C-alpha positions in Angstrom: 53.4 -35.2 -25.2 53.0 -35.0 -21.4 51.9 -31.4 -21.7 49.2 -32.4 -24.2 47.9 -35.2 -22.0 47.7 -32.8 -19.0 45.8 -30.2 -21.1 43.5 -32.9 -22.4 42.9 -34.2 -18.8 42.1 -30.7 -17.6 39.7 -30.1 -20.6 37.9 -33.3 -19.8 38.1 -33.2 -16.0 36.8 -29.7 -15.3 33.6 -30.0 -17.3 33.0 -33.5 -15.9 33.4 -32.2 -12.3 31.1 -29.3 -13.0 28.4 -31.4 -14.6 28.7 -34.0 -11.9 28.4 -31.4 -9.2 25.4 -29.8 -10.8 23.8 -33.2 -11.3 24.4 -34.0 -7.6 22.8 -30.7 -6.6 19.7 -31.4 -8.7 19.2 -34.9 -7.2 19.9 -33.8 -3.7 17.3 -31.0 -3.9 14.7 -33.2 -5.6 11.5 -33.9 -3.5 8.6 -36.1 -4.2 6.9 -37.3 -1.1 3.4 -38.1 0.1 2.0 -37.2 3.5 -1.1 -39.0 4.6 -0.9 -38.3 8.4 0.0 -35.3 10.5 1.0 -31.9 9.1 3.4 -30.8 6.4 4.0 -27.6 4.4 1.5 -25.6 6.4 -1.4 -28.0 5.9 -2.9 -30.7 8.2 -4.4 -34.0 7.2 -8.1 -34.0 8.1 -8.6 -30.3 7.6 -11.7 -29.1 5.8 -11.5 -27.3 2.5 -12.3 -24.0 4.4 -9.4 -24.5 6.8 -7.0 -25.3 3.9 -8.1 -22.2 2.0 -7.2 -20.1 5.1 -3.8 -21.9 5.3 -3.1 -20.6 1.8 -2.5 -17.1 3.3 0.6 -18.2 5.3 1.9 -20.0 2.2 1.6 -16.9 0.1 4.0 -15.0 2.5 6.8 -17.3 1.3 5.4 -17.9 -2.2 3.6 -14.7 -3.3 3.2 -15.9 -6.9 1.5 -19.2 -5.9 -1.5 -20.3 -7.9 -4.0 -23.1 -7.6 -4.2 -25.3 -10.7 -7.2 -27.5 -11.2 -7.6 -30.0 -14.0 -11.3 -30.7 -14.4 -11.6 -32.7 -17.6 -9.7 -34.8 -20.1 -9.2 -32.2 -22.9 -6.1 -30.0 -23.0 -8.0 -26.8 -22.1 -9.9 -28.4 -19.2 -8.1 -26.6 -16.4 -7.9 -23.4 -14.5 -5.2 -21.6 -12.7 -6.0 -18.9 -10.1 -4.1 -17.1 -7.4 -4.1 -18.9 -4.0 -6.1 -16.4 -2.1 -9.3 -16.4 0.0 -11.3 -15.0 -2.9 -10.6 -18.2 -4.9 -12.8 -20.3 -2.6 -15.9 -20.2 -4.8 -13.9 -21.3 -7.9 -12.1 -24.3 -6.4 -14.4 -25.6 -3.6 -16.2 -28.2 -5.8 -12.9 -29.9 -6.8 -11.1 -32.6 -4.8 -7.6 -32.2 -6.2 -5.8 -28.9 -5.9 -2.3 -28.4 -7.2 -0.6 -25.4 -5.6 2.0 -24.1 -8.0 4.4 -22.3 -5.7 6.4 -20.4 -8.4 3.4 -19.0 -10.4 0.9 -19.8 -13.0 1.8 -23.0 -15.0 5.1 -23.5 -13.2 4.9 -27.2 -12.3 8.4 -27.9 -11.0 7.7 -26.7 -7.5 4.3 -27.7 -6.2 2.1 -29.0 -3.3 -0.7 -31.2 -4.4 -3.7 -31.6 -2.1 -6.3 -34.4 -2.3 -9.6 -34.3 -0.6 -12.2 -37.0 0.2 -15.6 -36.1 1.7 -14.5 -32.5 2.1 -11.4 -33.4 4.2 -7.7 -33.3 3.3 -6.4 -36.9 3.0 -3.1 -36.5 1.1 -0.4 -33.9 0.6 2.2 -34.5 -2.1 5.2 -32.2 -2.2 7.1 -32.1 -5.5 10.2 -30.1 -6.4 12.7 -30.6 -9.2 15.3 -28.2 -10.4 15.7 -30.0 -13.8 13.8 -31.5 -16.7 13.3 -35.2 -16.5 
C-alpha cells in the first residue's frame, strides 16, 4: 500500500510541478504596458510618423518578419498587413493606429501598438503573451 501511494504521489506531483512551472514562466514573461512619455522599444513619444517609419528599420534587425497591421473599418476584412519597411510609408501614413506584429503577418501575441494624434506619436503599447487567454 505504501508503494502504491508513493507511485500515485509521483504520478500527480511531477505533472503538477511541470504545469505549475510552465504557467509561472508564461505569467512572468507576459507584458502589457503603455508608455505615454519618453522612449521605449526603439520609439519616442512625440516623434512624427516619418521618424517612426525610419525607426522601423532598427526594429527589423531583431524582428525581420515584423509587419504593420492596420484595421481601417468594422468589417472582418477591413485590415491590411504589410512588412515594416520604408516602402510601406504611403500605405500606412493616413492611419493613426499602427500595430507592429513582431513575429510576422497576423501573429498577434508579440506586438508593439503605436497611436498617433495630429501626426505625433502619443502612446506605445507593448504586448507579449506566450499563451492563449
